TORKOL-4160 file (C-alpha; in steps of 0.2 Angstrom, whole numbers, padded with zeros to 4 digits, m for minus):
436
<pt num="1" X="0069" Y="m0088" Z="0007"/>
<pt num="2" X="0059" Y="m0082" Z="0020"/>
<pt num="3" X="0051" Y="m0064" Z="0016"/>
<pt num="4" X="0043" Y="m0053" Z="0032"/>
<pt num="5" X="0038" Y="m0040" Z="0038"/>
<pt num="6" X="0022" Y="m0030" Z="0046"/>
<pt num="7" X="0005" Y="m0029" Z="0037"/>
<pt num="8" X="0003" Y="m0018" Z="0025"/>
<pt num="9" X="0022" Y="m0016" Z="0021"/>
<pt num="10" X="0019" Y="m0024" Z="0003"/>
<pt num="11" X="0027" Y="m0041" Z="0005"/>
<pt num="12" X="0014" Y="m0046" Z="m0007"/>
<pt num="13" X="0014" Y="m0034" Z="m0022"/>
<pt num="14" X="0035" Y="m0037" Z="m0021"/>
<pt num="15" X="0032" Y="m0058" Z="m0021"/>
<pt num="16" X="0020" Y="m0056" Z="m0035"/>
<pt num="17" X="0029" Y="m0044" Z="m0047"/>
<pt num="18" X="0045" Y="m0056" Z="m0045"/>
<pt num="19" X="0035" Y="m0072" Z="m0048"/>
<pt num="20" X="0025" Y="m0062" Z="m0064"/>
<pt num="21" X="0037" Y="m0067" Z="m0078"/>
<pt num="22" X="0043" Y="m0084" Z="m0069"/>
<pt num="23" X="0033" Y="m0104" Z="m0067"/>
<pt num="24" X="0025" Y="m0100" Z="m0050"/>
<pt num="25" X="0010" Y="m0105" Z="m0038"/>
<pt num="26" X="0005" Y="m0092" Z="m0025"/>
<pt num="27" X="m0004" Y="m0096" Z="m0011"/>
<pt num="28" X="m0009" Y="m0085" Z="0003"/>
<pt num="29" X="m0016" Y="m0093" Z="0017"/>
<pt num="30" X="m0028" Y="m0088" Z="0030"/>
<pt num="31" X="m0037" Y="m0094" Z="0048"/>
<pt num="32" X="m0043" Y="m0109" Z="0042"/>
<pt num="33" X="m0043" Y="m0127" Z="0047"/>
<pt num="34" X="m0030" Y="m0138" Z="0039"/>
<pt num="35" X="m0036" Y="m0149" Z="0026"/>
<pt num="36" X="m0048" Y="m0132" Z="0021"/>
<pt num="37" X="m0031" Y="m0125" Z="0020"/>
<pt num="38" X="m0023" Y="m0140" Z="0009"/>
<pt num="39" X="m0039" Y="m0139" Z="m0002"/>
<pt num="40" X="m0036" Y="m0121" Z="m0007"/>
<pt num="41" X="m0020" Y="m0122" Z="m0010"/>
<pt num="42" X="m0022" Y="m0137" Z="m0023"/>
<pt num="43" X="m0035" Y="m0127" Z="m0029"/>
<pt num="44" X="m0021" Y="m0111" Z="m0031"/>
<pt num="45" X="m0009" Y="m0123" Z="m0040"/>
<pt num="46" X="m0021" Y="m0131" Z="m0051"/>
<pt num="47" X="m0023" Y="m0113" Z="m0060"/>
<pt num="48" X="m0008" Y="m0106" Z="m0058"/>
<pt num="49" X="0002" Y="m0122" Z="m0067"/>
<pt num="50" X="m0013" Y="m0127" Z="m0078"/>
<pt num="51" X="m0015" Y="m0143" Z="m0071"/>
<pt num="52" X="m0034" Y="m0146" Z="m0066"/>
<pt num="53" X="m0032" Y="m0164" Z="m0059"/>
<pt num="54" X="m0024" Y="m0156" Z="m0044"/>
<pt num="55" X="m0041" Y="m0145" Z="m0038"/>
<pt num="56" X="m0050" Y="m0162" Z="m0039"/>
<pt num="57" X="m0035" Y="m0170" Z="m0030"/>
<pt num="58" X="m0038" Y="m0171" Z="m0009"/>
<pt num="59" X="m0020" Y="m0176" Z="m0001"/>
<pt num="60" X="m0021" Y="m0179" Z="0017"/>
<pt num="61" X="m0005" Y="m0173" Z="0022"/>
<pt num="62" X="0004" Y="m0157" Z="0018"/>
<pt num="63" X="0018" Y="m0170" Z="0011"/>
<pt num="64" X="0008" Y="m0175" Z="0000"/>
<pt num="65" X="0000" Y="m0160" Z="m0004"/>
<pt num="66" X="0016" Y="m0152" Z="m0008"/>
<pt num="67" X="0023" Y="m0166" Z="m0019"/>
<pt num="68" X="0009" Y="m0163" Z="m0030"/>
<pt num="69" X="0011" Y="m0148" Z="m0032"/>
<pt num="70" X="0029" Y="m0149" Z="m0036"/>
<pt num="71" X="0025" Y="m0164" Z="m0049"/>
<pt num="72" X="0014" Y="m0155" Z="m0059"/>
<pt num="73" X="0027" Y="m0140" Z="m0061"/>
<pt num="74" X="0036" Y="m0140" Z="m0077"/>
<pt num="75" X="0053" Y="m0148" Z="m0079"/>
<pt num="76" X="0063" Y="m0134" Z="m0088"/>
<pt num="77" X="0061" Y="m0122" Z="m0076"/>
<pt num="78" X="0063" Y="m0119" Z="m0059"/>
<pt num="79" X="0046" Y="m0117" Z="m0049"/>
<pt num="80" X="0045" Y="m0105" Z="m0038"/>
<pt num="81" X="0033" Y="m0108" Z="m0023"/>
<pt num="82" X="0027" Y="m0093" Z="m0012"/>
<pt num="83" X="0018" Y="m0098" Z="0006"/>
<pt num="84" X="0011" Y="m0081" Z="0011"/>
<pt num="85" X="0005" Y="m0078" Z="0028"/>
<pt num="86" X="0014" Y="m0093" Z="0034"/>
<pt num="87" X="0008" Y="m0090" Z="0052"/>
<pt num="88" X="m0009" Y="m0096" Z="0047"/>
<pt num="89" X="m0004" Y="m0112" Z="0040"/>
<pt num="90" X="0007" Y="m0115" Z="0053"/>
<pt num="91" X="m0007" Y="m0112" Z="0066"/>
<pt num="92" X="m0016" Y="m0124" Z="0058"/>
<pt num="93" X="m0004" Y="m0135" Z="0055"/>
<pt num="94" X="0013" Y="m0136" Z="0067"/>
<pt num="95" X="0022" Y="m0148" Z="0060"/>
<pt num="96" X="0023" Y="m0139" Z="0039"/>
<pt num="97" X="0041" Y="m0134" Z="0044"/>
<pt num="98" X="0046" Y="m0150" Z="0048"/>
<pt num="99" X="0037" Y="m0158" Z="0032"/>
<pt num="100" X="0045" Y="m0142" Z="0024"/>
<pt num="101" X="0064" Y="m0147" Z="0027"/>
<pt num="102" X="0061" Y="m0164" Z="0026"/>
<pt num="103" X="0057" Y="m0162" Z="0008"/>
<pt num="104" X="0071" Y="m0150" Z="0006"/>
<pt num="105" X="0085" Y="m0159" Z="0013"/>
<pt num="106" X="0079" Y="m0177" Z="0004"/>
<pt num="107" X="0072" Y="m0169" Z="m0014"/>
<pt num="108" X="0071" Y="m0153" Z="m0017"/>
<pt num="109" X="0089" Y="m0144" Z="m0014"/>
<pt num="110" X="0097" Y="m0158" Z="m0022"/>
<pt num="111" X="0085" Y="m0155" Z="m0039"/>
<pt num="112" X="0084" Y="m0139" Z="m0040"/>
<pt num="113" X="0069" Y="m0140" Z="m0046"/>
<pt num="114" X="0057" Y="m0128" Z="m0035"/>
<pt num="115" X="0063" Y="m0109" Z="m0024"/>
<pt num="116" X="0051" Y="m0109" Z="m0008"/>
<pt num="117" X="0047" Y="m0092" Z="m0002"/>
<pt num="118" X="0039" Y="m0090" Z="0015"/>
<pt num="119" X="0029" Y="m0074" Z="0019"/>
<pt num="120" X="0023" Y="m0070" Z="0035"/>
<pt num="121" X="0018" Y="m0052" Z="0044"/>
<pt num="122" X="0020" Y="m0058" Z="0062"/>
<pt num="123" X="0039" Y="m0052" Z="0063"/>
<pt num="124" X="0040" Y="m0062" Z="0080"/>
<pt num="125" X="0031" Y="m0077" Z="0072"/>
<pt num="126" X="0046" Y="m0079" Z="0058"/>
<pt num="127" X="0060" Y="m0073" Z="0066"/>
<pt num="128" X="0058" Y="m0086" Z="0082"/>
<pt num="129" X="0052" Y="m0100" Z="0069"/>
<pt num="130" X="0058" Y="m0100" Z="0053"/>
<pt num="131" X="0073" Y="m0090" Z="0056"/>
<pt num="132" X="0077" Y="m0095" Z="0074"/>
<pt num="133" X="0091" Y="m0108" Z="0080"/>
<pt num="134" X="0076" Y="m0121" Z="0084"/>
<pt num="135" X="0066" Y="m0119" Z="0069"/>
<pt num="136" X="0067" Y="m0135" Z="0058"/>
<pt num="137" X="0070" Y="m0124" Z="0046"/>
<pt num="138" X="0087" Y="m0117" Z="0054"/>
<pt num="139" X="0101" Y="m0116" Z="0043"/>
<pt num="140" X="0094" Y="m0119" Z="0026"/>
<pt num="141" X="0088" Y="m0103" Z="0020"/>
<pt num="142" X="0099" Y="m0098" Z="0002"/>
<pt num="143" X="0094" Y="m0079" Z="0009"/>
<pt num="144" X="0081" Y="m0069" Z="0018"/>
<pt num="145" X="0072" Y="m0051" Z="0017"/>
<pt num="146" X="0064" Y="m0040" Z="0029"/>
<pt num="147" X="0055" Y="m0028" Z="0023"/>
<pt num="148" X="0053" Y="m0012" Z="0032"/>
<pt num="149" X="0042" Y="0003" Z="0030"/>
<pt num="150" X="0049" Y="0017" Z="0019"/>
<pt num="151" X="0059" Y="0029" Z="0027"/>
<pt num="152" X="0054" Y="0048" Z="0029"/>
<pt num="153" X="0065" Y="0051" Z="0013"/>
<pt num="154" X="0059" Y="0038" Z="0001"/>
<pt num="155" X="0041" Y="0040" Z="0008"/>
<pt num="156" X="0042" Y="0060" Z="0000"/>
<pt num="157" X="0042" Y="0053" Z="m0018"/>
<pt num="158" X="0025" Y="0046" Z="m0015"/>
<pt num="159" X="0017" Y="0068" Z="m0016"/>
<pt num="160" X="0032" Y="0076" Z="m0024"/>
<pt num="161" X="0022" Y="0094" Z="m0025"/>
<pt num="162" X="0023" Y="0093" Z="m0006"/>
<pt num="163" X="0033" Y="0106" Z="0004"/>
<pt num="164" X="0046" Y="0094" Z="0019"/>
<pt num="165" X="0034" Y="0101" Z="0033"/>
<pt num="166" X="0019" Y="0092" Z="0022"/>
<pt num="167" X="0031" Y="0077" Z="0020"/>
<pt num="168" X="0033" Y="0077" Z="0037"/>
<pt num="169" X="0018" Y="0079" Z="0045"/>
<pt num="170" X="0012" Y="0062" Z="0034"/>
<pt num="171" X="0025" Y="0051" Z="0039"/>
<pt num="172" X="0018" Y="0055" Z="0056"/>
<pt num="173" X="0002" Y="0047" Z="0053"/>
<pt num="174" X="0007" Y="0037" Z="0037"/>
<pt num="175" X="0025" Y="0031" Z="0043"/>
<pt num="176" X="0033" Y="0020" Z="0026"/>
<pt num="177" X="0019" Y="0011" Z="0024"/>
<pt num="178" X="0015" Y="0013" Z="0005"/>
<pt num="179" X="m0005" Y="0007" Z="0005"/>
<pt num="180" X="m0007" Y="0023" Z="0017"/>
<pt num="181" X="0003" Y="0034" Z="0009"/>
<pt num="182" X="m0005" Y="0029" Z="m0007"/>
<pt num="183" X="m0021" Y="0036" Z="0001"/>
<pt num="184" X="m0017" Y="0055" Z="0006"/>
<pt num="185" X="m0021" Y="0065" Z="m0013"/>
<pt num="186" X="m0005" Y="0075" Z="m0015"/>
<pt num="187" X="m0020" Y="0088" Z="m0023"/>
<pt num="188" X="m0022" Y="0091" Z="m0003"/>
<pt num="189" X="m0016" Y="0094" Z="0011"/>
<pt num="190" X="m0011" Y="0084" Z="0025"/>
<pt num="191" X="m0025" Y="0090" Z="0036"/>
<pt num="192" X="m0037" Y="0089" Z="0023"/>
<pt num="193" X="m0033" Y="0071" Z="0018"/>
<pt num="194" X="m0033" Y="0066" Z="0039"/>
<pt num="195" X="m0052" Y="0075" Z="0039"/>
<pt num="196" X="m0056" Y="0062" Z="0022"/>
<pt num="197" X="m0048" Y="0048" Z="0028"/>
<pt num="198" X="m0052" Y="0045" Z="0046"/>
<pt num="199" X="m0067" Y="0056" Z="0049"/>
<pt num="200" X="m0079" Y="0053" Z="0035"/>
<pt num="201" X="m0090" Y="0038" Z="0037"/>
<pt num="202" X="m0085" Y="0028" Z="0025"/>
<pt num="203" X="m0066" Y="0033" Z="0026"/>
<pt num="204" X="m0052" Y="0020" Z="0022"/>
<pt num="205" X="m0045" Y="0024" Z="0041"/>
<pt num="206" X="m0058" Y="0022" Z="0052"/>
<pt num="207" X="m0058" Y="0004" Z="0053"/>
<pt num="208" X="m0040" Y="m0001" Z="0046"/>
<pt num="209" X="m0032" Y="m0003" Z="0063"/>
<pt num="210" X="m0047" Y="m0014" Z="0071"/>
<pt num="211" X="m0045" Y="m0024" Z="0054"/>
<pt num="212" X="m0024" Y="m0025" Z="0059"/>
<pt num="213" X="m0027" Y="m0031" Z="0074"/>
<pt num="214" X="m0044" Y="m0044" Z="0072"/>
<pt num="215" X="m0032" Y="m0050" Z="0057"/>
<pt num="216" X="m0016" Y="m0053" Z="0070"/>
<pt num="217" X="m0024" Y="m0056" Z="0087"/>
<pt num="218" X="m0036" Y="m0069" Z="0094"/>
<pt num="219" X="m0038" Y="m0055" Z="0110"/>
<pt num="220" X="m0042" Y="m0038" Z="0101"/>
<pt num="221" X="m0052" Y="m0030" Z="0116"/>
<pt num="222" X="m0035" Y="m0032" Z="0128"/>
<pt num="223" X="m0024" Y="m0024" Z="0114"/>
<pt num="224" X="m0035" Y="m0012" Z="0110"/>
<pt num="225" X="m0037" Y="m0007" Z="0128"/>
<pt num="226" X="m0017" Y="m0007" Z="0128"/>
<pt num="227" X="m0014" Y="0004" Z="0114"/>
<pt num="228" X="m0025" Y="0016" Z="0120"/>
<pt num="229" X="m0018" Y="0019" Z="0137"/>
<pt num="230" X="0001" Y="0020" Z="0129"/>
<pt num="231" X="m0004" Y="0031" Z="0112"/>
<pt num="232" X="m0013" Y="0044" Z="0129"/>
<pt num="233" X="0004" Y="0044" Z="0139"/>
<pt num="234" X="0005" Y="0028" Z="0149"/>
<pt num="235" X="0022" Y="0022" Z="0145"/>
<pt num="236" X="0028" Y="0010" Z="0161"/>
<pt num="237" X="0021" Y="m0006" Z="0162"/>
<pt num="238" X="0014" Y="m0004" Z="0181"/>
<pt num="239" X="0005" Y="0012" Z="0173"/>
<pt num="240" X="m0003" Y="0002" Z="0158"/>
<pt num="241" X="m0008" Y="m0010" Z="0169"/>
<pt num="242" X="m0017" Y="0001" Z="0179"/>
<pt num="243" X="m0025" Y="0009" Z="0165"/>
<pt num="244" X="m0032" Y="m0008" Z="0157"/>
<pt num="245" X="m0037" Y="m0017" Z="0171"/>
<pt num="246" X="m0023" Y="m0031" Z="0171"/>
<pt num="247" X="m0011" Y="m0035" Z="0183"/>
<pt num="248" X="0007" Y="m0037" Z="0174"/>
<pt num="249" X="0007" Y="m0054" Z="0170"/>
<pt num="250" X="m0009" Y="m0054" Z="0162"/>
<pt num="251" X="m0003" Y="m0037" Z="0153"/>
<pt num="252" X="0015" Y="m0045" Z="0150"/>
<pt num="253" X="0008" Y="m0058" Z="0134"/>
<pt num="254" X="0000" Y="m0043" Z="0126"/>
<pt num="255" X="0013" Y="m0034" Z="0127"/>
<pt num="256" X="0024" Y="m0046" Z="0121"/>
<pt num="257" X="0013" Y="m0050" Z="0105"/>
<pt num="258" X="0011" Y="m0033" Z="0100"/>
<pt num="259" X="0030" Y="m0030" Z="0099"/>
<pt num="260" X="0033" Y="m0043" Z="0091"/>
<pt num="261" X="0019" Y="m0037" Z="0079"/>
<pt num="262" X="0032" Y="m0019" Z="0077"/>
<pt num="263" X="0017" Y="m0012" Z="0084"/>
<pt num="264" X="0024" Y="m0007" Z="0099"/>
<pt num="265" X="0042" Y="m0005" Z="0104"/>
<pt num="266" X="0050" Y="m0008" Z="0120"/>
<pt num="267" X="0061" Y="0008" Z="0124"/>
<pt num="268" X="0076" Y="0010" Z="0137"/>
<pt num="269" X="0088" Y="0025" Z="0138"/>
<pt num="270" X="0103" Y="0023" Z="0128"/>
<pt num="271" X="0119" Y="0028" Z="0137"/>
<pt num="272" X="0138" Y="0022" Z="0139"/>
<pt num="273" X="0130" Y="0013" Z="0155"/>
<pt num="274" X="0119" Y="m0003" Z="0156"/>
<pt num="275" X="0100" Y="0003" Z="0158"/>
<pt num="276" X="0089" Y="m0002" Z="0173"/>
<pt num="277" X="0076" Y="m0015" Z="0170"/>
<pt num="278" X="0063" Y="m0002" Z="0179"/>
<pt num="279" X="0069" Y="0013" Z="0169"/>
<pt num="280" X="0059" Y="0002" Z="0153"/>
<pt num="281" X="0044" Y="0009" Z="0143"/>
<pt num="282" X="0033" Y="0007" Z="0130"/>
<pt num="283" X="0028" Y="0017" Z="0116"/>
<pt num="284" X="0015" Y="0013" Z="0100"/>
<pt num="285" X="0029" Y="0012" Z="0088"/>
<pt num="286" X="0018" Y="0010" Z="0071"/>
<pt num="287" X="0013" Y="0030" Z="0067"/>
<pt num="288" X="m0005" Y="0027" Z="0060"/>
<pt num="289" X="m0011" Y="0016" Z="0078"/>
<pt num="290" X="m0003" Y="0032" Z="0086"/>
<pt num="291" X="m0014" Y="0042" Z="0078"/>
<pt num="292" X="m0031" Y="0032" Z="0079"/>
<pt num="293" X="m0027" Y="0028" Z="0098"/>
<pt num="294" X="m0025" Y="0044" Z="0101"/>
<pt num="295" X="m0039" Y="0056" Z="0090"/>
<pt num="296" X="m0052" Y="0044" Z="0085"/>
<pt num="297" X="m0054" Y="0029" Z="0094"/>
<pt num="298" X="m0057" Y="0038" Z="0111"/>
<pt num="299" X="m0068" Y="0050" Z="0103"/>
<pt num="300" X="m0079" Y="0035" Z="0092"/>
<pt num="301" X="m0097" Y="0038" Z="0100"/>
<pt num="302" X="m0092" Y="0057" Z="0097"/>
<pt num="303" X="m0089" Y="0054" Z="0079"/>
<pt num="304" X="m0104" Y="0049" Z="0074"/>
<pt num="305" X="m0113" Y="0065" Z="0077"/>
<pt num="306" X="m0098" Y="0075" Z="0071"/>
<pt num="307" X="m0095" Y="0081" Z="0054"/>
<pt num="308" X="m0077" Y="0078" Z="0047"/>
<pt num="309" X="m0070" Y="0095" Z="0049"/>
<pt num="310" X="m0077" Y="0097" Z="0064"/>
<pt num="311" X="m0069" Y="0082" Z="0070"/>
<pt num="312" X="m0052" Y="0087" Z="0063"/>
<pt num="313" X="m0055" Y="0104" Z="0072"/>
<pt num="314" X="m0062" Y="0100" Z="0089"/>
<pt num="315" X="m0051" Y="0081" Z="0093"/>
<pt num="316" X="m0035" Y="0084" Z="0082"/>
<pt num="317" X="m0033" Y="0103" Z="0078"/>
<pt num="318" X="m0029" Y="0107" Z="0101"/>
<pt num="319" X="m0015" Y="0094" Z="0102"/>
<pt num="320" X="m0010" Y="0092" Z="0082"/>
<pt num="321" X="0007" Y="0102" Z="0086"/>
<pt num="322" X="0010" Y="0092" Z="0101"/>
<pt num="323" X="0010" Y="0075" Z="0091"/>
<pt num="324" X="0018" Y="0082" Z="0078"/>
<pt num="325" X="0033" Y="0086" Z="0089"/>
<pt num="326" X="0033" Y="0068" Z="0095"/>
<pt num="327" X="0034" Y="0063" Z="0077"/>
<pt num="328" X="0048" Y="0076" Z="0074"/>
<pt num="329" X="0060" Y="0067" Z="0089"/>
<pt num="330" X="0056" Y="0049" Z="0079"/>
<pt num="331" X="0061" Y="0056" Z="0063"/>
<pt num="332" X="0077" Y="0065" Z="0069"/>
<pt num="333" X="0083" Y="0050" Z="0076"/>
<pt num="334" X="0080" Y="0040" Z="0059"/>
<pt num="335" X="0088" Y="0054" Z="0051"/>
<pt num="336" X="0104" Y="0050" Z="0062"/>
<pt num="337" X="0107" Y="0037" Z="0051"/>
<pt num="338" X="0108" Y="0046" Z="0036"/>
<pt num="339" X="0116" Y="0058" Z="0045"/>
<pt num="340" X="0133" Y="0043" Z="0049"/>
<pt num="341" X="0131" Y="0037" Z="0032"/>
<pt num="342" X="0134" Y="0055" Z="0022"/>
<pt num="343" X="0147" Y="0060" Z="0036"/>
<pt num="344" X="0155" Y="0043" Z="0031"/>
<pt num="345" X="0155" Y="0034" Z="0048"/>
<pt num="346" X="0159" Y="0017" Z="0047"/>
<pt num="347" X="0160" Y="0005" Z="0063"/>
<pt num="348" X="0142" Y="m0002" Z="0075"/>
<pt num="349" X="0132" Y="0013" Z="0081"/>
<pt num="350" X="0116" Y="0012" Z="0093"/>
<pt num="351" X="0104" Y="0027" Z="0090"/>
<pt num="352" X="0089" Y="0030" Z="0103"/>
<pt num="353" X="0084" Y="0043" Z="0118"/>
<pt num="354" X="0088" Y="0046" Z="0134"/>
<pt num="355" X="0080" Y="0051" Z="0151"/>
<pt num="356" X="0085" Y="0050" Z="0170"/>
<pt num="357" X="0078" Y="0062" Z="0184"/>
<pt num="358" X="0092" Y="0077" Z="0180"/>
<pt num="359" X="0090" Y="0077" Z="0162"/>
<pt num="360" X="0082" Y="0072" Z="0145"/>
<pt num="361" X="0090" Y="0069" Z="0128"/>
<pt num="362" X="0078" Y="0067" Z="0110"/>
<pt num="363" X="0092" Y="0060" Z="0103"/>
<pt num="364" X="0106" Y="0050" Z="0106"/>
<pt num="365" X="0119" Y="0043" Z="0095"/>
<pt num="366" X="0134" Y="0029" Z="0102"/>
<pt num="367" X="0146" Y="0026" Z="0090"/>
<pt num="368" X="0160" Y="0013" Z="0092"/>
<pt num="369" X="0176" Y="0027" Z="0085"/>
<pt num="370" X="0172" Y="0034" Z="0104"/>
<pt num="371" X="0160" Y="0049" Z="0098"/>
<pt num="372" X="0144" Y="0050" Z="0107"/>
<pt num="373" X="0129" Y="0062" Z="0098"/>
<pt num="374" X="0118" Y="0071" Z="0108"/>
<pt num="375" X="0101" Y="0081" Z="0099"/>
<pt num="376" X="0086" Y="0091" Z="0106"/>
<pt num="377" X="0072" Y="0092" Z="0092"/>
<pt num="378" X="0061" Y="0108" Z="0091"/>
<pt num="379" X="0046" Y="0108" Z="0082"/>
<pt num="380" X="0034" Y="0121" Z="0089"/>
<pt num="381" X="0038" Y="0139" Z="0092"/>
<pt num="382" X="0052" Y="0152" Z="0087"/>
<pt num="383" X="0066" Y="0146" Z="0099"/>
<pt num="384" X="0082" Y="0156" Z="0098"/>
<pt num="385" X="0098" Y="0149" Z="0092"/>
<pt num="386" X="0108" Y="0154" Z="0105"/>
<pt num="387" X="0094" Y="0150" Z="0120"/>
<pt num="388" X="0090" Y="0132" Z="0111"/>
<pt num="389" X="0111" Y="0131" Z="0111"/>
<pt num="390" X="0113" Y="0133" Z="0130"/>
<pt num="391" X="0100" Y="0120" Z="0132"/>
<pt num="392" X="0107" Y="0107" Z="0125"/>
<pt num="393" X="0123" Y="0110" Z="0130"/>
<pt num="394" X="0117" Y="0110" Z="0149"/>
<pt num="395" X="0108" Y="0093" Z="0144"/>
<pt num="396" X="0124" Y="0086" Z="0138"/>
<pt num="397" X="0136" Y="0090" Z="0152"/>
<pt num="398" X="0122" Y="0080" Z="0162"/>
<pt num="399" X="0124" Y="0065" Z="0150"/>
<pt num="400" X="0134" Y="0051" Z="0157"/>
<pt num="401" X="0146" Y="0051" Z="0143"/>
<pt num="402" X="0160" Y="0041" Z="0154"/>
<pt num="403" X="0175" Y="0052" Z="0147"/>
<pt num="404" X="0169" Y="0050" Z="0127"/>
<pt num="405" X="0167" Y="0064" Z="0114"/>
<pt num="406" X="0151" Y="0072" Z="0114"/>
<pt num="407" X="0145" Y="0082" Z="0098"/>
<pt num="408" X="0128" Y="0092" Z="0102"/>
<pt num="409" X="0117" Y="0096" Z="0089"/>
<pt num="410" X="0101" Y="0104" Z="0087"/>
<pt num="411" X="0085" Y="0100" Z="0075"/>
<pt num="412" X="0073" Y="0112" Z="0072"/>
<pt num="413" X="0058" Y="0113" Z="0059"/>
<pt num="414" X="0063" Y="0128" Z="0052"/>
<pt num="415" X="0081" Y="0132" Z="0058"/>
<pt num="416" X="0085" Y="0152" Z="0063"/>
<pt num="417" X="0100" Y="0159" Z="0055"/>
<pt num="418" X="0116" Y="0148" Z="0061"/>
<pt num="419" X="0130" Y="0160" Z="0062"/>
<pt num="420" X="0141" Y="0157" Z="0074"/>
<pt num="421" X="0132" Y="0141" Z="0084"/>
<pt num="422" X="0142" Y="0131" Z="0093"/>
<pt num="423" X="0132" Y="0117" Z="0089"/>
<pt num="424" X="0128" Y="0108" Z="0074"/>
<pt num="425" X="0112" Y="0113" Z="0067"/>
<pt num="426" X="0098" Y="0104" Z="0056"/>
<pt num="427" X="0082" Y="0108" Z="0049"/>
<pt num="428" X="0068" Y="0099" Z="0037"/>
<pt num="429" X="0076" Y="0104" Z="0024"/>
<pt num="430" X="0093" Y="0098" Z="0028"/>
<pt num="431" X="0086" Y="0080" Z="0034"/>
<pt num="432" X="0076" Y="0079" Z="0016"/>
<pt num="433" X="0091" Y="0083" Z="0007"/>
<pt num="434" X="0103" Y="0072" Z="0016"/>
<pt num="435" X="0111" Y="0061" Z="0002"/>
<pt num="436" X="0115" Y="0045" Z="0011"/>
């Protein structure tokens, strides 16, 4: 059973709870040579199964190692074998998927004595090398589980006393990553938490992105430069390449690996018509990295001479509302899925955004029933409902709807009076109370 998702999303915690009352061997791999990996597995199995002889064994192959582990398990109950950070095992032992496939086909599935869970944080690797059609393990999984970050509504449960506006601001920085949300003190504001957790000398988030990149990537400097360029506003492949000093061909592998990890997203304008390849842009998908590469990393030298409160006031505050505005657009696109569920919309849907030379729309929903939802997001200021309605209807008229029925939406941080509105109006209180 493959279990995968980006780092810090809670995969390991979920697996440890699952095996807590079962005969199980949990092994988390690291970047080591093949022999060291096998020795570490044998020690983990010796402790988990109370079989001290395993720790002294020296299997020469993965097949021999796995046979020893399974052989030491109790016969009366199924053993759960968890191989966490599976990408690191395959890096030092590319033959391992084939070994597991052979053992599964010839022995394990017939005896029904073992459940194998392969867990990884490199999403692209897991989808390609474990789930992909060319993988030796293809077609042998009983199930697969992709662990995604919490949605904005679920994430709010970490700080139940906060207002919806504070929930949203925290989501713009932490996303739905449990390990990050837990770092924010519910008795402080989001701004105070950012000050303490990003700008203090021993702050948890000050080095977290560096740790993530060093764990996952060989060329950290190039990846960091790419992420910083995109976080600071470079979006097209040409502009990113120019900002980091790489050719387009040299940049492409970094974009691919960062997208595979879930740190970048590749976006094209969404409409009923196929997008042009030239319209594709990149954006930092991970909220923490988006914040860090915009406000922390570019000022690393300056931060060493600034008090945390001054760092927030001088580096973050001037652009904080603009940053939250970008996050609000993402939250509204996420909320459209919940709106569809609450309305009982069935069939396939696509949700994204749209832009061309004449118009830009923050939220686009293409529904298989022939409807199109178009939305505009208003985080800052106090726009009147009348002027905002005129604006979204004008923009909607320029959208290539190709004869489909269009419904217009306005999303506000705090909605003005809605009397007589010609469009669907939503604000944060509405979005956080949707029953999906």
